[in-house]
C-alpha positions in Angstrom: 101.6 120.4 18.6 101.6 117.4 16.3 100.8 114.0 17.9 102.9 112.0 15.4 104.2 108.8 17.0 108.0 108.9 16.8 108.8 105.7 18.8 106.7 102.6 19.0 107.5 99.1 20.3 105.3 96.1 20.2 106.1 93.1 22.5 109.7 94.2 22.7 111.7 91.4 24.3 115.3 90.6 24.9 116.7 87.4 26.4 120.3 86.6 27.3 120.2 82.8 27.7 117.6 82.0 30.3 117.5 85.5 31.6 114.8 87.9 30.3 116.1 91.5 30.4 113.2 93.1 28.6 109.8 91.4 28.7 107.2 92.3 26.1 107.5 96.1 26.4 105.0 98.3 24.5 106.2 101.9 24.3 104.7 104.8 22.4 106.4 108.2 22.4 104.9 111.1 20.5 106.4 114.2 19.0 107.1 117.0 21.5 107.1 114.8 24.5 109.8 114.5 27.2 109.4 110.9 28.0 111.0 109.8 31.3 111.9 106.1 31.2 112.1 105.1 34.9 113.3 102.1 36.8 115.8 100.8 39.3 119.3 100.0 38.2 119.2 96.7 36.2 115.5 97.0 35.4 116.0 96.9 31.6 116.3 100.6 30.6 119.6 100.5 28.8 118.9 97.3 27.0 115.6 98.8 25.8 117.4 101.9 24.6 120.0 99.9 22.8 117.2 98.1 20.9 115.6 101.5 20.1 118.9 102.6 18.6 119.4 99.4 16.6 122.5 98.6 18.6 121.0 95.3 19.8 118.6 93.0 18.0 115.4 92.1 19.9 114.7 88.4 20.7 111.0 89.1 20.0 108.8 92.0 19.1 109.6 95.0 16.9 110.7 98.6 17.0 109.4 101.4 14.8 111.1 104.8 14.8 109.4 107.5 12.7 107.1 104.7 11.5 110.0 102.6 10.1 111.8 99.5 11.1 115.6 99.2 11.2 115.6 96.3 8.8 115.6 98.5 5.6 115.8 102.0 7.0 118.7 102.1 9.5 120.6 105.0 7.9 117.5 107.1 7.4 116.4 106.5 11.0 119.8 107.2 12.6 120.2 110.4 10.6 117.2 111.8 12.5 118.2 110.5 16.0 120.8 111.8 18.4 121.9 109.8 21.4 124.0 109.8 24.5 124.3 106.3 25.9 126.6 105.9 28.9 129.6 108.2 29.1 130.1 110.7 26.2 133.0 110.0 23.9 135.5 112.9 23.3 139.2 113.7 23.1 140.3 115.1 26.4 143.3 117.0 25.0 141.2 118.8 22.4 139.0 121.7 23.0 135.2 121.4 23.1 135.1 123.2 19.7 137.7 120.9 18.2 135.7 117.8 19.3 132.6 119.1 17.7 134.5 120.1 14.5 135.8 116.5 14.1 132.3 115.1 14.4 130.9 117.8 12.1 133.2 116.7 9.4 131.9 113.2 9.6 128.3 114.3 9.6 128.9 117.0 7.0 127.4 119.8 9.0 128.5 123.5 8.9 130.6 125.6 11.3 127.4 127.5 11.9 125.8 124.4 13.4 128.8 123.9 15.7 128.2 127.5 17.0 124.4 126.7 17.3 124.8 123.6 19.5 127.4 125.3 21.7 124.8 128.0 22.3 122.1 125.5 23.0 124.1 123.7 25.6 125.6 127.0 26.9 129.2 126.1 26.3 130.1 129.0 24.0 132.4 130.7 26.5 134.2 127.4 27.3 134.4 126.2 23.6 138.1 126.8 23.3 139.2 125.2 26.5 140.5 121.7 26.6 137.9 119.2 27.6 140.1 117.8 30.4 139.6 121.2 32.1 135.8 120.8 32.0 133.6 119.9 35.0 131.7 116.7 34.8 128.5 118.7 34.0 130.2 120.5 31.2 131.5 117.2 29.8 128.0 115.9 29.9 126.7 119.0 28.1 129.4 118.5 25.5 128.1 115.0 25.0 124.6 116.3 24.4 126.0 118.9 22.0 127.7 116.1 20.0 124.3 114.3 19.9 122.6 117.5 18.7 125.0 118.2 15.9 123.0 116.4 13.2 119.8 118.4 14.1 118.0 115.3 15.3 114.2 115.2 15.7 114.6 112.6 18.5 117.2 112.7 21.3 117.8 109.7 23.5 119.7 110.2 26.8 120.6 107.3 29.0 121.0 108.4 32.7 122.4 111.8 31.7 122.7 113.1 35.3 124.5 110.1 36.7 127.4 111.3 38.9 126.7 115.0 38.6 126.6 117.4 41.5 123.4 119.5 42.1 124.7 122.3 39.9 125.4 119.9 37.0 122.0 118.2 37.4 120.3 121.6 37.3 122.1 122.5 34.1 121.1 119.3 32.3 117.5 119.6 33.6 117.2 123.2 32.2 118.7 122.1 28.9 116.3 119.1 28.5 113.2 121.3 29.3 114.2 123.7 26.5 114.7 121.2 23.7 111.0 120.5 22.8 109.9 124.1 23.5 112.6 126.0 21.6 113.9 123.5 19.1 111.0 121.0 18.5 113.1 118.0 19.7 111.4 115.0 21.3 113.4 113.6 24.2 113.6 110.2 25.8 115.5 110.3 29.0 116.1 107.3 31.2 116.8 107.5 34.9 116.4 105.6 38.2 115.7 108.9 40.0 112.0 109.8 40.1 112.6 113.3 41.6 114.6 114.3 38.5 112.1 112.9 36.0 109.2 114.5 37.8 110.8 117.9 37.2 111.2 117.5 33.4 109.0 114.8 32.0 105.6 115.2 30.4 105.1 111.4 30.1 106.7 108.4 31.9 107.2 104.7 31.5 108.1 102.7 34.6 110.0 99.4 34.1 110.8 96.8 36.7 112.5 93.4 36.1 112.0 94.0 32.3 108.3 94.5 32.6 106.5 97.8 31.9 104.5 98.7 35.0 103.1 102.0 33.9 102.9 104.1 30.7 101.3 107.5 30.7 101.4 111.0 32.0 102.5 112.0 35.5 99.0 113.2 36.1 97.8 109.7 35.2 100.2 108.2 37.6 98.9 110.5 40.3 95.3 109.7 39.2 95.8 106.1 40.3 96.5 107.4 43.8 93.6 106.7 46.1 93.3 108.2 49.6 93.9 106.0 52.7 92.5 106.8 56.1 94.6 105.7 59.0 93.0 105.5 62.5 94.5 104.8 65.9 91.7 103.6 68.2 91.2 101.5 71.3 89.8 98.0 70.7 90.9 97.5 67.1 88.9 94.3 66.5 85.6 95.8 67.6 86.3 99.1 65.8 87.0 97.1 62.6 83.7 95.2 63.0 81.8 98.4 63.6 83.3 100.0 60.5 82.3 97.0 58.4 78.7 97.5 59.5 79.1 101.1 58.1 80.3 99.5 54.8 83.9 100.6 55.4 86.5 97.8 55.0 89.4 98.3 57.3 92.7 96.4 57.6 94.7 96.2 60.8 98.4 97.0 60.6 101.0 98.3 63.1 98.3 98.7 65.8 96.2 100.9 63.5 93.2 100.6 61.1 93.6 101.5 57.4 90.7 102.1 55.1 91.4 102.5 51.3 89.6 104.5 48.7 87.4 106.3 51.2 84.6 108.5 49.8 83.2 109.5 53.2 84.8 112.6 55.0 87.3 111.7 57.7 85.4 113.9 60.2 82.3 111.7 59.6 84.2 108.5 60.3 85.7 110.0 63.4 82.3 111.2 64.7 80.7 107.7 64.2 83.4 106.0 66.1 83.3 108.5 69.0 79.5 108.5 69.3 79.7 104.7 69.5 82.1 104.7 72.5 85.4 104.3 70.8 88.4 106.4 71.9 90.1 107.8 68.7 93.6 109.2 69.3 94.6 109.7 65.7 92.7 109.9 62.4 94.1 111.3 59.1 93.5 110.9 55.4 96.6 110.4 53.2 97.5 110.0 49.6 100.6 108.3 48.4 103.4 110.5 47.1 104.8 109.8 43.6 107.8 108.3 45.3 105.6 105.8 47.2 103.7 104.9 44.1 107.0 104.4 42.2 108.4 102.2 45.0 105.2 100.1 45.1 105.3 99.6 41.3 109.0 98.6 41.4 108.9 96.4 44.5 110.4 99.1 46.6 113.8 98.6 44.9 113.9 102.1 43.3 117.0 104.2 44.1 115.6 107.7 44.6 
């Protein structure tokens, strides 16, 4: 698969008066990726997306889409981008098909393309029902169909599963996973829900208070995860001193000892303590879950 960079930002910043909403964010999204843009509500995700779509001008920094800036290439860029930002726009009293037909006339696309996008989002059977009869998940899929009408190379979805029930979330998730594989579409999806992003994304960016805290693969995020040994033992102070002599730095918290980034087997640490007269009632090695890593990066404000 090509590694062409489709989205690139350099020092992207947006201020509203004295408030910094997006603070020197550097993003890079390559062709074929599903890029999960994660952060708590109010972290700066939607503001960043609006700047990526040329809907809002940066205070500082720049945006390159397909290697071009919006200054002289707005029409060319937007012709190749589909987006669903906030609630999809449609006419409730018209059918799904009629809504797509109206947009197709503006875009100059064929009836065949309407049928194609209905098939992609799996709304073919409901195409001739009024939109007001659709479930919330179906309405969201119609919004994605509208975004796909122009055959975009890049699809940007801002919180597409917000408010959906588990069935609707599953439908959107399966759709997003198919887009790069079956249609060659690169996807940027924002969310405050790590569990959802973990199921679909190949790469993630984590933003908190406007600052990008992590940018890379999910494997890279897990790779930063170092094991922690927790020990419950009598005489914490003496046990900590003994472990220091063994070149093991322990911290005391909640009546337990915690040792980070341990190379030595837990069984070996336990044996040393017992041989030297300590009573060990609990010893275990743990690694943080992705949720715990995310909460640490976002100041434990993430809504998961």
